Backbone as CSV, one residue per row, in Angstrom:
resi,resn,N_x,N_y,N_z,CA_x,CA_y,CA_z,C_x,C_y,C_z
1,MET,-4.581,-27.341,-2.358,-4.511,-26.264,-3.283,-3.116,-25.971,-3.004
2,GLU,-2.251,-25.580,-3.644,-0.947,-25.124,-3.531,-0.693,-23.979,-3.134
3,LYS,0.190,-23.150,-2.864,0.276,-21.685,-2.454,1.029,-21.216,-4.126
4,ARG,0.365,-20.096,-4.578,1.508,-19.498,-5.632,2.767,-18.881,-5.250
5,VAL,3.684,-19.251,-5.847,4.932,-18.340,-5.334,5.319,-17.720,-6.993
6,ARG,6.047,-16.311,-6.098,6.215,-15.403,-7.414,7.827,-15.701,-7.599
7,LYS,7.330,-15.305,-9.372,8.246,-15.467,-9.875,9.976,-14.854,-9.819
8,SER,9.474,-13.508,-9.412,10.963,-13.070,-9.055,10.502,-12.206,-7.696
9,PRO,11.587,-12.004,-6.857,11.159,-11.356,-5.161,10.690,-9.785,-5.676
10,LEU,9.993,-9.425,-4.290,9.691,-7.927,-4.642,10.791,-6.980,-4.198
11,THR,10.918,-5.564,-5.135,12.166,-4.936,-4.611,12.274,-4.757,-3.198
12,PRO,13.388,-3.682,-2.767,12.955,-3.142,-1.809,12.581,-1.900,-1.775
13,ASP,12.098,-1.295,-2.885,11.456,-0.211,-2.947,9.798,-0.215,-3.035
14,ILE,9.246,-1.594,-2.867,8.056,-2.114,-2.800,7.555,-1.872,-1.374
15,ILE,9.084,-2.729,-0.830,8.383,-2.958,0.427,8.675,-1.470,1.534
16,ASN,9.584,-0.625,1.266,9.354,0.205,1.600,8.508,1.314,1.321
17,LEU,7.654,1.084,0.086,6.776,1.974,-0.026,5.471,1.348,0.945
18,GLY,4.992,0.121,1.041,4.057,-0.644,1.720,4.784,-0.065,3.073
19,LYS,5.841,0.335,3.723,6.113,0.719,5.376,5.664,2.180,5.049
20,GLN,6.053,2.715,4.086,5.422,4.151,3.880,4.158,4.534,4.130
21,ILE,2.991,3.535,3.473,1.832,3.390,3.271,1.332,3.466,4.842
22,GLU,2.046,2.209,5.667,1.303,2.244,6.849,1.605,3.453,7.766
23,GLU,2.828,4.015,7.952,3.468,5.032,8.619,2.432,6.206,8.764
24,ILE,1.772,6.408,7.062,1.092,7.574,6.805,-0.072,7.118,8.307
25,ILE,-0.824,5.739,7.467,-2.138,5.376,8.266,-1.758,5.962,9.787
26,LYS,-0.892,4.987,10.222,-0.678,5.841,11.993,-0.631,6.936,12.244
27,LEU,0.051,8.087,11.476,0.590,9.368,11.665,-0.792,9.916,11.556
28,LYS,-2.103,9.759,10.935,-3.419,10.041,11.019,-4.278,9.938,11.700
29,GLY,-3.582,8.668,12.347,-4.586,8.338,13.366,-5.867,7.340,12.453
30,LEU,-5.935,6.988,11.261,-6.857,6.022,10.239,-6.432,4.696,10.747
31,LYS,-7.451,3.833,9.735,-7.517,2.313,10.387,-7.953,1.516,8.708
32,THR,-6.950,0.326,8.374,-6.630,0.321,7.486,-7.965,0.067,6.816
33,ARG,-8.759,-0.816,7.314,-10.082,-0.905,6.356,-10.580,0.509,6.422
34,GLU,-10.336,1.420,7.007,-11.337,2.951,6.784,-10.176,3.123,5.328
35,VAL,-9.505,3.449,5.367,-8.521,3.482,4.203,-8.748,2.677,2.820
36,ALA,-8.946,1.507,2.851,-9.370,0.423,1.995,-10.624,0.951,1.378
37,HIS,-11.649,1.164,2.501,-12.674,1.530,1.623,-12.466,2.518,1.381
38,ASP,-11.948,3.844,1.350,-12.250,4.986,0.795,-11.697,4.704,-0.900
39,ALA,-10.500,3.861,-0.782,-9.865,3.766,-1.763,-10.655,2.399,-2.565
40,ASP,-11.595,2.140,-2.426,-12.411,0.979,-3.111,-11.366,-0.166,-3.407
41,LEU,-10.957,-0.511,-2.274,-9.855,-1.747,-2.207,-10.810,-2.765,-1.468
42,ASP,-10.270,-4.066,-1.495,-10.511,-5.056,-0.635,-9.438,-4.813,0.566
43,VAL,-9.511,-4.849,1.579,-8.871,-4.283,3.274,-7.375,-5.296,2.998
44,GLU,-7.852,-6.667,2.803,-6.924,-7.819,2.156,-5.719,-7.543,1.178
45,ASN,-6.255,-6.802,0.035,-4.990,-6.548,-0.569,-4.751,-5.198,0.044
46,LEU,-4.925,-4.486,0.689,-4.163,-3.754,1.012,-3.553,-3.662,2.028
47,ARG,-3.552,-4.757,2.836,-2.783,-5.186,3.840,-1.318,-6.018,3.013
48,LYS,-1.848,-6.083,2.025,-0.450,-7.134,1.252,-0.094,-6.155,0.748
49,TYR,-0.186,-4.766,0.087,0.584,-3.573,-0.296,1.473,-3.585,1.190
50,ILE,0.536,-3.541,2.085,1.604,-2.548,3.356,2.690,-3.499,3.590
51,LYS,2.374,-5.045,3.560,3.533,-5.278,4.047,4.285,-6.115,2.805
52,GLY,4.141,-5.629,2.232,5.311,-5.508,0.627,5.254,-6.779,0.292
53,LYS,4.198,-7.728,0.400,4.069,-9.031,-0.146,3.146,-9.107,-1.747
54,GLN,2.835,-7.355,-2.136,2.254,-8.110,-3.350,2.640,-6.489,-3.591
55,GLU,2.414,-6.395,-5.264,2.671,-4.994,-5.960,1.674,-4.344,-6.156
56,MET,1.513,-3.405,-6.435,0.107,-2.521,-6.739,-0.016,-1.429,-8.346
57,LYS,-0.852,-1.668,-8.813,-1.176,-1.049,-10.290,-1.102,0.943,-9.675
58,VAL,-0.361,1.782,-10.797,-0.260,2.602,-10.515,-1.861,3.600,-9.926
59,SER,-2.719,2.878,-11.023,-3.978,3.139,-10.443,-4.636,3.166,-9.220
60,THR,-4.073,1.918,-8.530,-4.122,1.538,-7.008,-3.243,2.409,-6.170
61,MET,-2.190,2.849,-6.545,-0.913,3.607,-5.687,-2.293,5.072,-5.620
62,LEU,-2.940,5.337,-6.893,-3.547,7.277,-6.626,-4.510,6.947,-6.125
63,LYS,-5.079,5.959,-5.912,-6.796,5.892,-4.996,-6.226,5.605,-3.780
64,ILE,-4.930,5.156,-3.284,-4.698,5.043,-1.759,-4.044,6.447,-1.088
65,THR,-3.290,7.263,-2.406,-3.043,7.921,-1.952,-3.816,9.378,-2.059
66,LYS,-5.331,9.383,-2.443,-6.111,10.114,-2.748,-7.065,9.610,-1.254
67,SER,-7.144,8.214,-0.813,-7.819,7.963,0.130,-6.981,8.565,1.261
68,LEU,-5.450,8.636,1.642,-4.631,8.958,2.580,-4.863,10.194,2.677
69,GLY,-4.892,11.314,2.013,-4.950,12.838,1.662,-3.495,13.248,1.601
70,VAL,-2.650,12.504,0.733,-1.650,12.827,0.663,-1.012,12.821,-1.072
71,SER,0.026,13.909,-1.179,0.427,13.850,-2.626,1.401,12.217,-3.292
72,VAL,1.621,12.099,-4.121,2.518,11.221,-4.481,3.808,11.064,-4.384
73,ALA,4.390,12.422,-4.243,5.552,12.743,-3.905,5.874,12.623,-2.267
74,GLU,4.973,12.519,-1.637,4.462,12.322,0.275,4.997,11.093,0.197
75,LEU,4.427,9.972,-0.913,4.547,8.590,-0.498,5.639,8.026,-0.652
76,PHE,6.304,8.539,-1.871,7.783,8.149,-2.048,9.037,9.170,-1.410
77,LYS,8.518,9.678,-0.363,9.759,10.553,0.023,10.480,9.968,0.621
78,PHE,10.414,8.542,0.764,11.546,7.634,1.309,12.933,7.275,-0.032
79,LEU,12.596,7.917,-0.805,13.293,7.374,-1.997,14.793,8.367,-1.920
């Protein structure tokens, strides 16, 4: 089976959002699988978001912020 290829590359903001999520996870001493579980997400999908390989829906982003215990503003402080 052939690997799917994105029609357009992800923007730097999407990649930075993933890095910000990863940074918050580290700062809070959490594990990726714990955050995924609390956000009701598959851990592999969360890893894709963190690595900037997949774009997330707003509803998913809200689940992640709730799981991390941060505001949306804190998640986007890199902008």
